[in-house]
Backbone as CSV, one residue per row, in Angstrom:
resi,resn,N_x,N_y,N_z,CA_x,CA_y,CA_z,C_x,C_y,C_z
1,MET,150.540,-74.184,-2.231,149.667,-73.875,-1.119,150.140,-74.705,0.078
2,ALA,150.298,-74.046,1.209,150.778,-74.733,2.411,149.723,-74.669,3.501
3,LEU,149.661,-75.713,4.287,148.787,-75.749,5.452,149.649,-75.585,6.698
4,ALA,149.167,-74.823,7.638,149.840,-74.677,8.930,149.000,-75.430,9.950
5,HIS,149.548,-76.451,10.532,148.798,-77.239,11.505,148.635,-76.462,12.799
6,VAL,147.484,-76.625,13.407,147.142,-75.932,14.644,147.014,-76.971,15.743
7,ASP,147.623,-76.698,16.861,147.523,-77.572,18.027,146.036,-77.831,18.307
8,PRO,145.625,-79.069,18.564,144.211,-79.361,18.781,143.626,-78.648,20.005
9,ARG,144.479,-78.128,20.873,143.981,-77.374,22.032,143.771,-75.905,21.699
10,GLN,144.064,-75.545,20.450,143.921,-74.151,20.030,142.866,-74.003,18.939
11,VAL,142.508,-72.759,18.703,141.583,-72.385,17.646,142.319,-71.396,16.755
12,ALA,142.074,-71.477,15.467,142.660,-70.528,14.519,141.536,-69.811,13.778
13,ALA,141.762,-68.545,13.505,140.770,-67.751,12.779,141.481,-66.817,11.820
14,VAL,140.843,-66.558,10.694,141.317,-65.532,9.776,140.618,-64.236,10.177
15,VAL,141.412,-63.234,10.488,140.899,-61.932,10.914,140.979,-60.978,9.728
16,THR,139.902,-60.271,9.474,139.881,-59.259,8.421,139.684,-57.892,9.068
17,HIS,140.556,-56.956,8.717,140.467,-55.584,9.207,139.770,-54.753,8.142
18,LEU,138.834,-53.913,8.576,138.068,-53.076,7.655,138.056,-51.647,8.175
19,GLU,137.921,-50.700,7.251,137.900,-49.297,7.653,136.936,-48.499,6.790
20,MET,136.553,-47.365,7.335,135.725,-46.381,6.658,136.480,-45.064,6.839
21,ARG,136.849,-44.426,5.749,137.668,-43.214,5.849,136.893,-41.937,5.572
22,GLU,135.632,-42.065,5.218,134.794,-40.883,4.990,133.471,-41.062,5.714
23,ARG,133.013,-39.962,6.275,131.713,-39.982,6.948,130.634,-40.336,5.932
24,PRO,129.799,-41.340,6.247,128.739,-41.686,5.295,127.691,-40.578,5.190
25,LYS,127.035,-40.546,4.062,125.949,-39.581,3.882,124.831,-39.913,4.869
26,PRO,124.179,-38.893,5.409,123.087,-39.153,6.359,121.998,-40.012,5.713
27,ALA,121.496,-40.934,6.488,120.425,-41.819,6.018,119.514,-42.114,7.197
28,PRO,118.228,-42.325,6.921,117.330,-42.648,8.033,117.693,-44.014,8.638
29,LEU,117.495,-44.126,9.928,117.735,-45.402,10.596,116.650,-46.390,10.220
30,PRO,117.006,-47.644,9.991,115.972,-48.655,9.795,115.114,-48.752,11.055
31,PRO,113.845,-49.080,10.906,112.991,-49.183,12.094,113.418,-50.351,12.984
32,SER,113.234,-50.162,14.273,113.533,-51.220,15.231,112.789,-50.938,16.525
33,THR,112.440,-51.982,17.210,111.816,-51.853,18.533,112.879,-51.783,19.623
34,LEU,114.141,-51.921,19.239,115.226,-51.916,20.210,115.627,-50.493,20.584
35,ARG,116.296,-50.370,21.713,116.776,-49.073,22.189,118.253,-49.180,22.544
36,LEU,118.943,-48.050,22.473,120.351,-47.976,22.836,120.457,-47.200,24.145
37,VAL,121.138,-47.798,25.128,121.282,-47.190,26.446,122.768,-47.020,26.737
38,ARG,123.211,-45.791,26.945,124.623,-45.528,27.241,124.930,-45.995,28.660
39,TRP,126.002,-46.775,28.777,126.496,-47.217,30.085,127.724,-46.395,30.407
40,LYS,127.626,-45.535,31.391,128.800,-44.787,31.843,129.371,-45.533,33.037
41,ALA,130.596,-45.988,32.914,131.314,-46.694,33.983,130.504,-47.860,34.563
42,PRO,130.137,-48.837,33.717,129.416,-50.002,34.247,130.328,-50.828,35.150
43,SER,129.717,-51.595,36.023,130.536,-52.490,36.840,131.150,-53.546,35.927
44,VAL,132.284,-54.075,36.342,132.960,-55.128,35.591,132.036,-56.327,35.446
45,GLU,131.318,-56.671,36.500,130.423,-57.832,36.475,129.288,-57.638,35.470
46,LYS,128.682,-56.443,35.481,127.569,-56.159,34.560,128.065,-56.201,33.110
47,TYR,129.234,-55.595,32.874,129.798,-55.582,31.537,130.069,-57.006,31.058
48,ARG,130.727,-57.804,31.887,131.067,-59.170,31.481,129.821,-60.010,31.219
49,LEU,128.770,-59.793,31.964,127.526,-60.537,31.749,126.986,-60.276,30.341
50,LEU,126.947,-59.012,29.937,126.465,-58.690,28.594,127.450,-59.164,27.528
51,PHE,128.734,-58.990,27.771,129.763,-59.452,26.843,129.603,-60.950,26.593
52,ARG,129.388,-61.710,27.651,129.203,-63.158,27.534,127.894,-63.486,26.808
53,ARG,126.834,-62.796,27.158,125.524,-63.066,26.547,125.575,-62.904,25.032
54,VAL,126.262,-61.855,24.581,126.336,-61.584,23.141,127.438,-62.410,22.476
55,GLY,128.578,-62.536,23.121,129.745,-63.090,22.464,130.024,-64.567,22.634
56,GLU,129.424,-65.211,23.619,129.726,-66.631,23.854,129.531,-67.503,22.617
57,PRO,128.481,-67.292,21.826,128.312,-68.131,20.623,129.420,-67.959,19.594
58,TRP,130.218,-66.896,19.715,131.272,-66.609,18.739,132.662,-66.709,19.370
59,LEU,132.735,-67.294,20.535,133.986,-67.482,21.276,134.639,-66.173,21.705
60,TRP,133.840,-65.139,21.979,134.412,-63.930,22.567,134.862,-64.301,23.977
61,PHE,136.089,-64.071,24.293,136.569,-64.415,25.628,137.571,-63.420,26.187
62,SER,138.098,-62.524,25.361,139.199,-61.647,25.789,138.862,-60.878,27.056
63,ARG,137.695,-60.332,27.146,137.329,-59.510,28.300,136.978,-60.366,29.517
64,LEU,136.763,-61.660,29.299,136.484,-62.560,30.421,137.765,-62.925,31.162
65,LEU,138.894,-62.905,30.455,140.175,-63.277,31.044,140.919,-62.110,31.688
66,MET,140.558,-60.906,31.333,141.279,-59.733,31.844,141.101,-59.597,33.348
67,ALA,142.142,-59.110,34.000,142.026,-58.774,35.421,140.985,-57.666,35.570
68,ASP,140.264,-57.671,36.679,139.208,-56.694,36.897,139.698,-55.253,36.742
69,ASP,140.862,-54.944,37.309,141.347,-53.566,37.236,141.726,-53.181,35.808
70,ALA,142.257,-54.112,35.026,142.605,-53.826,33.630,141.337,-53.592,32.802
71,LEU,140.323,-54.405,33.030,139.061,-54.221,32.312,138.400,-52.914,32.728
72,ALA,138.377,-52.633,34.017,137.773,-51.382,34.496,138.474,-50.173,33.891
73,ALA,139.791,-50.250,33.740,140.527,-49.130,33.147,140.043,-48.846,31.726
74,ILE,139.659,-49.878,30.998,139.144,-49.688,29.638,137.709,-49.187,29.666
75,ILE,136.844,-49.915,30.349,135.411,-49.593,30.257,135.020,-48.342,31.045
76,HIS,135.910,-47.842,31.896,135.645,-46.592,32.613,136.393,-45.416,32.001
77,ASP,137.170,-45.670,30.962,137.897,-44.596,30.290,136.882,-43.699,29.586
78,PRO,136.953,-42.376,29.781,135.981,-41.491,29.128,136.041,-41.520,27.601
79,ALA,137.117,-42.047,27.034,137.235,-42.139,25.573,136.669,-43.452,25.035
80,VAL,136.107,-44.287,25.902,135.455,-45.533,25.489,133.974,-45.405,25.815
81,GLU,133.146,-45.584,24.796,131.696,-45.475,24.993,131.056,-46.845,24.833
82,ILE,130.339,-47.247,25.864,129.657,-48.543,25.859,128.160,-48.284,25.885
83,HIS,127.481,-48.968,24.981,126.026,-48.860,24.889,125.443,-50.265,24.941
84,ALA,124.431,-50.433,25.759,123.691,-51.692,25.770,122.508,-51.532,24.836
85,VAL,122.211,-52.577,24.105,121.007,-52.625,23.292,119.957,-53.329,24.136
86,THR,118.796,-52.705,24.282,117.738,-53.305,25.098,116.490,-53.548,24.264
87,ASP,115.744,-54.562,24.675,114.469,-54.827,24.003,113.374,-53.997,24.677
88,VAL,112.136,-54.200,24.261,111.031,-53.385,24.769,110.819,-53.578,26.268
89,ARG,111.278,-54.689,26.829,111.145,-54.931,28.275,112.332,-54.393,29.061
90,GLY,113.334,-53.871,28.337,114.518,-53.351,29.002,115.602,-54.393,29.219
91,ILE,115.445,-55.573,28.639,116.444,-56.634,28.773,117.598,-56.349,27.809
92,GLU,118.811,-56.449,28.319,120.000,-56.151,27.520,120.314,-57.322,26.593
93,ILE,120.263,-57.047,25.288,120.410,-58.117,24.297,121.445,-57.792,23.221
94,GLY,122.237,-56.750,23.446,123.263,-56.405,22.481,124.245,-55.407,23.057
95,ILE,125.364,-55.249,22.362,126.408,-54.330,22.819,126.975,-53.553,21.636
96,LEU,127.281,-52.302,21.902,127.979,-51.430,20.967,129.057,-50.723,21.778
97,GLU,130.309,-50.964,21.428,131.417,-50.339,22.145,132.295,-49.598,21.140
98,LEU,132.432,-48.304,21.357,133.243,-47.441,20.501,134.452,-46.967,21.290
99,ASP,135.626,-47.085,20.673,136.875,-46.735,21.335,137.510,-45.544,20.608
100,PHE,137.531,-44.401,21.288,138.077,-43.163,20.738,139.463,-42.853,21.315
101,ARG,140.113,-43.817,21.946,141.392,-43.555,22.613,142.534,-43.271,21.645
102,SER,142.382,-43.614,20.379,143.465,-43.398,19.405,143.022,-42.456,18.295
103,LEU,142.430,-41.330,18.673,142.009,-40.358,17.666,143.198,-39.968,16.787
104,PRO,142.961,-39.786,15.499,141.685,-39.578,14.826,140.941,-40.857,14.443
105,ASP,141.363,-42.010,14.978,140.670,-43.268,14.713,139.603,-43.526,15.767
106,CYS,138.516,-44.111,15.335,137.507,-44.657,16.235,137.376,-46.135,15.885
107,GLU,137.577,-46.983,16.877,137.436,-48.425,16.652,136.057,-48.890,17.090
108,LEU,135.421,-49.652,16.239,134.202,-50.358,16.615,134.685,-51.604,17.348
109,ALA,134.896,-51.468,18.653,135.569,-52.503,19.440,134.719,-53.750,19.596
110,PHE,133.459,-53.573,19.958,132.542,-54.713,20.070,131.188,-54.289,19.539
111,PHE,130.584,-55.185,18.780,129.321,-54.904,18.100,128.597,-56.229,17.975
112,GLY,127.429,-56.342,18.559,126.705,-57.597,18.396,125.383,-57.630,19.127
113,LEU,124.573,-58.561,18.686,123.274,-58.840,19.281,123.216,-60.325,19.602
114,VAL,122.329,-60.696,20.497,122.176,-62.120,20.783,121.775,-62.839,19.495
115,PRO,122.219,-64.076,19.316,121.972,-64.790,18.051,120.499,-64.910,17.659
116,GLN,119.607,-64.907,18.618,118.179,-65.051,18.304,117.647,-63.895,17.464
117,LEU,118.379,-62.780,17.411,117.934,-61.617,16.643,118.521,-61.563,15.233
118,ALA,119.352,-62.519,14.889,120.002,-62.511,13.570,118.962,-62.567,12.452
119,GLY,119.227,-61.800,11.407,118.385,-61.840,10.214,117.092,-61.055,10.310
120,GLN,116.916,-60.246,11.355,115.668,-59.496,11.526,115.813,-58.009,11.236
121,GLY,116.987,-57.583,10.773,117.191,-56.181,10.434,117.701,-55.324,11.576
122,HIS,117.795,-55.888,12.772,118.254,-55.100,13.916,119.733,-54.725,13.795
123,GLY,120.516,-55.554,13.129,121.932,-55.242,12.931,122.115,-53.984,12.099
124,ARG,121.275,-53.795,11.079,121.355,-52.575,10.266,121.020,-51.350,11.113
125,TRP,120.014,-51.500,11.977,119.652,-50.412,12.881,120.825,-50.084,13.811
126,LEU,121.436,-51.124,14.382,122.544,-50.908,15.304,123.746,-50.293,14.581
127,MET,124.008,-50.712,13.362,125.109,-50.120,12.603,124.827,-48.652,12.298
128,GLY,123.586,-48.325,11.999,123.226,-46.921,11.799,123.519,-46.098,13.044
129,GLN,123.198,-46.647,14.188,123.497,-45.982,15.461,125.007,-45.824,15.621
130,ALA,125.744,-46.890,15.330,127.201,-46.869,15.492,127.829,-45.782,14.625
131,LYS,127.396,-45.683,13.381,127.971,-44.684,12.479,127.632,-43.267,12.940
132,MET,126.409,-43.058,13.416,126.041,-41.729,13.903,126.891,-41.335,15.110
133,LEU,127.135,-42.281,16.005,127.899,-41.995,17.222,129.406,-41.892,16.963
134,ALA,129.905,-42.665,16.015,131.351,-42.705,15.763,131.849,-41.475,15.029
135,TRP,131.105,-41.057,14.006,131.577,-39.953,13.173,131.258,-38.634,13.845
136,ARG,132.237,-38.130,14.548,132.121,-36.846,15.234,133.374,-36.041,14.949
137,LYS,133.402,-34.843,15.422,134.552,-33.969,15.187,135.833,-34.654,15.657
138,GLY,136.833,-34.626,14.794,138.121,-35.203,15.130,138.306,-36.631,14.639
139,VAL,137.236,-37.296,14.216,137.344,-38.673,13.716,137.569,-38.632,12.211
140,GLU,138.624,-39.318,11.779,138.951,-39.391,10.357,138.875,-40.814,9.823
141,ARG,138.794,-41.759,10.734,138.767,-43.164,10.316,137.972,-43.956,11.338
142,PHE,137.035,-44.759,10.846,136.219,-45.660,11.663,136.599,-47.059,11.212
143,TRP,137.037,-47.911,12.146,137.518,-49.223,11.727,137.014,-50.325,12.646
144,VAL,137.111,-51.554,12.134,136.616,-52.726,12.842,137.390,-53.938,12.333
145,HIS,137.391,-54.984,13.098,137.889,-56.259,12.575,136.874,-57.343,12.907
146,THR,136.831,-58.330,12.039,135.965,-59.484,12.233,136.784,-60.715,11.893
147,CYS,136.252,-61.872,12.223,137.022,-63.086,11.939,136.094,-64.218,11.520
148,THR,136.705,-65.304,11.107,135.950,-66.452,10.607,135.198,-67.188,11.707
149,LEU,135.366,-66.807,12.958,134.578,-67.392,14.041,133.262,-66.653,14.240
150,ASP,133.163,-65.433,13.704,131.952,-64.631,13.848,130.819,-65.211,13.006
151,HIS,129.668,-64.583,13.107,128.515,-64.993,12.298,128.960,-65.059,10.834
152,PRO,128.526,-66.071,10.086,128.966,-66.213,8.690,128.690,-64.990,7.814
153,ALA,127.700,-64.189,8.177,127.367,-63.011,7.375,128.081,-61.745,7.854
154,ALA,128.894,-61.824,8.911,129.494,-60.623,9.513,130.348,-59.838,8.527
155,LEU,131.252,-60.502,7.833,132.159,-59.793,6.928,131.379,-59.054,5.845
156,GLN,130.455,-59.723,5.201,129.665,-59.062,4.154,128.794,-57.948,4.734
157,PHE,128.316,-58.128,5.959,127.527,-57.077,6.616,128.361,-55.808,6.773
158,TYR,129.590,-55.953,7.237,130.451,-54.778,7.409,130.750,-54.115,6.056
159,ILE,130.983,-54.917,5.034,131.249,-54.355,3.703,130.013,-53.615,3.186
160,LYS,128.842,-54.215,3.324,127.605,-53.553,2.886,127.332,-52.290,3.688
161,SER,127.856,-52.236,4.903,127.672,-51.059,5.758,128.633,-49.926,5.409
162,GLY,129.554,-50.170,4.472,130.448,-49.122,4.017,131.900,-49.292,4.421
163,PHE,132.230,-50.342,5.154,133.619,-50.595,5.518,134.343,-51.270,4.352
164,VAL,135.629,-50.959,4.207,136.447,-51.513,3.130,137.561,-52.352,3.761
165,PRO,137.705,-53.619,3.337,138.790,-54.451,3.887,140.157,-53.872,3.531
166,PHE,141.093,-53.901,4.497,142.438,-53.407,4.210,143.539,-54.335,4.711
167,GLY,143.210,-55.380,5.428,144.253,-56.274,5.914,143.678,-57.573,6.433
168,ARG,144.557,-58.563,6.514,144.137,-59.898,6.964,145.262,-60.485,7.814
169,ALA,144.889,-61.284,8.810,145.877,-61.940,9.672,145.298,-63.268,10.154
170,ILE,146.184,-64.140,10.602,145.767,-65.403,11.219,145.975,-65.247,12.722
171,GLU,144.952,-65.572,13.474,145.030,-65.512,14.934,144.851,-66.924,15.483
172,THR,145.718,-67.330,16.381,145.550,-68.608,17.075,145.552,-68.328,18.565
173,PHE,144.781,-69.103,19.283,144.687,-68.932,20.732,144.184,-70.222,21.363
174,ASP,144.483,-70.378,22.643,143.988,-71.539,23.378,142.473,-71.520,23.359
175,ASP,141.868,-72.664,23.103,140.415,-72.757,23.057,139.856,-72.458,24.449
176,PRO,139.091,-71.382,24.604,138.602,-71.008,25.938,137.636,-72.026,26.537
177,ARG,137.106,-72.912,25.724,136.199,-73.949,26.242,136.969,-75.026,26.991
178,MET,138.234,-75.201,26.671,139.043,-76.236,27.313,139.475,-75.854,28.720
179,HIS,139.431,-74.564,28.999,139.881,-74.084,30.301,138.725,-73.607,31.164
180,GLY,137.497,-73.860,30.722,136.331,-73.480,31.503,135.977,-72.003,31.440
181,VAL,136.619,-71.245,30.565,136.279,-69.828,30.414,134.907,-69.706,29.766
182,LEU,134.649,-70.564,28.794,133.344,-70.665,28.142,132.891,-72.118,28.241
183,PRO,131.585,-72.361,28.224,131.113,-73.749,28.298,131.503,-74.546,27.051
184,ARG,131.638,-75.822,27.198,132.057,-76.682,26.084,131.085,-76.618,24.906
185,GLU,129.826,-76.302,25.170,128.840,-76.257,24.089,128.803,-74.886,23.378
186,ALA,129.606,-73.928,23.828,129.650,-72.621,23.157,130.210,-72.798,21.741
187,ALA,129.736,-71.963,20.843,130.234,-71.944,19.458,130.266,-73.322,18.813
188,PRO,129.112,-73.975,18.676,129.105,-75.325,18.101,129.618,-75.370,16.661
189,HIS,129.694,-74.217,15.986,130.234,-74.181,14.613,131.760,-74.305,14.592
190,VAL,132.391,-74.244,15.761,133.847,-74.400,15.872,134.102,-75.713,16.592
191,PRO,134.561,-76.752,15.885,134.740,-78.066,16.518,135.704,-77.997,17.699
192,LEU,135.337,-78.691,18.754,136.198,-78.865,19.915,136.991,-80.137,19.672
193,LEU,138.317,-80.026,19.565,139.128,-81.151,19.113,139.737,-82.004,20.219
194,ALA,139.837,-81.490,21.413,140.485,-82.290,22.464,139.597,-82.382,23.681
């Protein structure tokens, strides 16, 4: 067994790729007080605000670093569907992003709720929504990846939702907290080493 040392200015994660190759049997959605709102061509600023709100605790940073025009090209592409999850007051507290640009594949590009909602069953509701929206004519594979920086229950949640692991990789990247992309207190489960 070998260890690969990681520069203290970087973070390393084990990424697991999962897929679903058959449309799941129809099932009723779990109850939830939350709503799904389709965002057609959201502003870059609005998108990044929600991306940060949901992803900061898990070190999501990729969309924060992208140039505005590159991000707009993705989130305004008609083959990318972005949905905000809202609470009963209309406050945006989650994101569901489906990417149909590589049909017959549909990627579950971003999926999450603010951490305060963890363990309340809303994730099952959101996954039910995701599966209903993803499996449409022309889709033969629905896939997602998660990593060891995500919520500790994320991998098992995806497996219980019907996804099957098919690959693993190690990802290393500069710690976004060191460069001010995310606050130093983000993701306290990931030690800041420098």
